[in-house]
C-alpha positions, 0 to 999 in steps of 0.5 A: 245867693245875692240873686236869690235875695233879689228875687225874694225881695221882688216877690215880697214887693209884689205881694205887698202891692197885691192883696195877700191872704195870710193863714196861720196854722195851729201849733204843731208839737214836734219831738226833737230827734225824730227820724229824717224825712218824717212827714210833719204836715199836709199843707193842703188837701183841696188845691193841687199844684200850688207853688209853695216856697219855704222862706229861709228867714231865720237861716235854719228853715231850709236846713231842717225842713222841705216841701214835697207835694204839698207836704212838710218833711224833715230833712235833718235831725232837729236838736232842740238844745242847738236851736236854743243855743243859736237863739232860733226859739222865741223862748229858751224854756219853751222852744217855739219856731215858725215856718213861713211859706209863700204861696203862688208868688205872694197870693197867700202867706202861710205861718206854721208854728212848731213847738219842739218838744224836749226829749230827755237826751241831755245829762246834767252838766257841771261847770267843772269836772272837779273842784277843790274846797279848803278848810284850815287846820284849826277852825271851828266846825260848821263852816259852810263853803258854797260852790256851783252845781249842775244845770240841765238843758232839758225842760220840765221834769227832764231838766229837774236835778237831784243830787247825791253826795258819795263819801265812800272810800271805795271807788266803785260806780254808784248804782243810781237806782238803788240810791234814789231816795238817798242824798248822802252816802257814808258822809255822816258825821263829817259832811252835810250837803245843802242845796241853796237854790235851783234856777229854772233858767237853762243857762244857770247852775244850781247853787250848792254848799258843803258843811263840815261837821266835827264829831263834837260841837266847838271842836277844832279840826285836827289832823288825825294822821300825824304819822307820815308813814300811814297816809300822806293825805291824812287831811284830804278827802275825795268825794263824788257829787252825782247830779241825776235828772228826772225822766217820765219814761224812767230814762235817767241820765246823770253826771258826776263831779269830784270834790277834793276837800283839803284841810290846810295844815299849819306849815312845818319845816321842810323834811329831808328824805335823808338825814345825811347824803353821800355822793361818790364822784368817780373821776376818769378825766377832768370834771367839767363845769356844770357836772352834776354831783347829785340831788338833795330833796326835802318835802313839805306838809303843804305842797303849795309852799315851794321849798328852796335850797342853799349851801351854808358852808359855801365852797369855791367849786361847788354850788346848789340849784336853789329850786331843785337841790341839784349839786354841781361843779362850778369851778373845774380849775379848782379840782385840777390842782386839788385832790381829796383823800377823804371827803368834803362835808357840806351843810345844806339848808331847806327853807320857804321863800316867804317863811325863811324862819321855817327851815331844816338842815342836812349834811352832805358828804362828797367823795372825789375818787380818781380811778387812776388813784384808787388803782395806785396801791401797794401790799405787803405779806406777813407770814403767819404759818411755820409750814410755808416758806417764801422764795426770794421776797416774791409772791411764790411760796413753798407749802408743806403738803401735810398742812392742816385745815384752817391754818392761817398762812399769812396776813395781806395788807392793802395800802393806798397812797392817795386814799389811805382811809378807803376800804378795799375788798378782796375776792379769791377767783379760783381755788376757793374750795382749798383756800379762803381769804377773809377780812380782819376785823380789827384792822382796815384793809387787813386780810387773812389767807388760810387753808379751807381744805387739804392740799394735793401733794406735788401740786402748784396753786396759782391764786388770783385775787381781785381787788374792789374799791368799796366806795366806787364799787370799782374793780381794780385793774391789777390783781394779786397773784400768789403761787403755792408750790406743794413740797413733801418737806420744808427745805433743810438748808433754811433753818428759819422762816422769813416772816415779813416781805415788805415791798416798799420799806427801804430802812426799818431801823430808824432812831425813835421808831417804836415797835411792839412785841406780840405773842406769836400765836395769841397775838397778845401785846407784851412788850414795847421797844424803841430804836436807839441807834439808826442802821441804814442797811436794815430793810427787814427783821428776820429771825433772831435777836440778842440781849446785850444788857438789862435795858437793850436788845439787838434785832438784826444789828438794830439796837432797841431800848426796852420800854415795857416787857411782860416776863410771863412770855419769857418761855417762848422762842417765837414772837411777832414784832410790829411797828406803829403803822402795822408792819409786822415781822416774825422773830424766831430763835435759831437754836431753841435750847438757849433762853433769851432772858433769865429772871433775877428775882420774883419782882420782875427784875431781869438781867440779860445774858449774852448768848455767844454761839462760838464755833470750835476754831473760835474757842481754840483761838481764844485759848491761845490768846489767853495763854499768850497774854499770861506768858507775856506778863510772866516774861515781863516780870522776870526781866524786871526782877533780873535787871532791877528796873526802877519802874518794876521796883515801884510797881512791886512796892505798890502792890506789896506795901502801897495798899496797906501802908500807903505809897509814901512809906512803901519805898522806906519799908522796902529799903528797911527790909533790904537793910535788915536782910 
């Protein structure tokens, strides 16, 4: 390149020393984008074999043109807009370039002006593909917002732009030909589009404006969609502005810009997605610091205002991320020494950084549940049917083959030591067509097992009951297995049915314990009892009780005070006795011909009768005892009479004379009688 410039400089110096003939051609009109190797001009027709050199003074000539056989050809595509952008044209609006040709080493110098004619090959260009215009929620109508439009690099009519503002809701492609004479589409009466100025310079954008027109003059712009469930962007409008150029050959080009109009709302307090959050934290092992508990989220009616979060009632082991609303463990050591049998309630505030007075609150309940602890449960069975018998306080029962359908067999209570208020669900895995288990509506974790179909004689039913923890939705590792053995008749050697099998109570006869009496069939409470004498040997109430006086009864040697009793239930022989913590026992008489209570009068006063079920040998012994006592007394009287003991005389005098005449005169009267005699 350096050698080429030296040669060119040498030729120019030589041509300056000689007399050089300069020739300027007429201006040639050349369309841009013409095909390559197009013959533009025949340089000479008269002289042949001239040495013609195309000078590359502008740095672009030899890239676009070449000389072959005294003819000027194009060798690359000519782009008018590129030449203008690279400042190769003398004028931006009228692209004129010049080619300089050196003939025979400087004998002549030819100048060829070429006008690059614009072709409509450039669509209008917007400075931005989309813009956002903002109005405040409460302003007077008629406010005008200025913005920049489009520009077209084409010249003349090809570069003249017209605009169409489309306010249609439907996002369909605009058919330009059908809207040549329209400047607004579905914009009335909300918006008015104005062209402020259109520049003739190629590098300048048109100046445009958009004006909001309220339905009535002097009316405020209000949010018409207060219901957040309808359209979250009720104060937001999406418009499309089309820029279309004009073309002589009907080859119109267009471009578009999206205009997003927002009517800025008055800032309202953040709104939480939930009024109350609940998070269940399952603990399989020790929780580590930064363990995520959950998220709380609030939304704002103005997205540009960032919402922050903070804990109102702070704890020393839980924190919240102020930006995201993430709750996490901050002190794992605190949880190592604490467990929570119910829940922890937190109060969380959502606020704006620059407007802390605009705030809202939500409640958060945290349930920490150890998987090991929820598996630590016990249960008890309370028999409700006369047609089943329990075998040695186990989960095995004898069941009568002719038991009826929908017969309630027993109540099953689930007890959790660590989480006494949590609910559990029971699922009968097998024999669901013969038995069913349902939840009792009046007590938590109280279930009823009943028959749902006829049972098969001489069969054994091994029921498998799964247990599910409601909060964690975890199935417990331990199942309850109930075994029913179908028999033709209940065992005759057992004349009573044990009612309650309690797997954890060591003594139920403790002083001041309160028990309630219920009707066995209708479950109506009619009595209230209170233990007045502790018996450390009683672990279960079986089947009978003895009334010993007007205010007390004995149940399995456990003395109880009657605090309340309804006499309307005296004609029954079977009752249900329940403690204040819902442990129940059935009470059944051994011999139903005896009545427990008798009515003294109609004013609800009652007197107890002792029911002594005495065997014949006991009656014989009692009779001989009475005869022996009477014989002994008679013998003592005879001996006293014969021997004349003073003691016997004193007793006789008192019995015969003391009550009537007094003890002091008894001896005198006795002596007088003896004297008279």
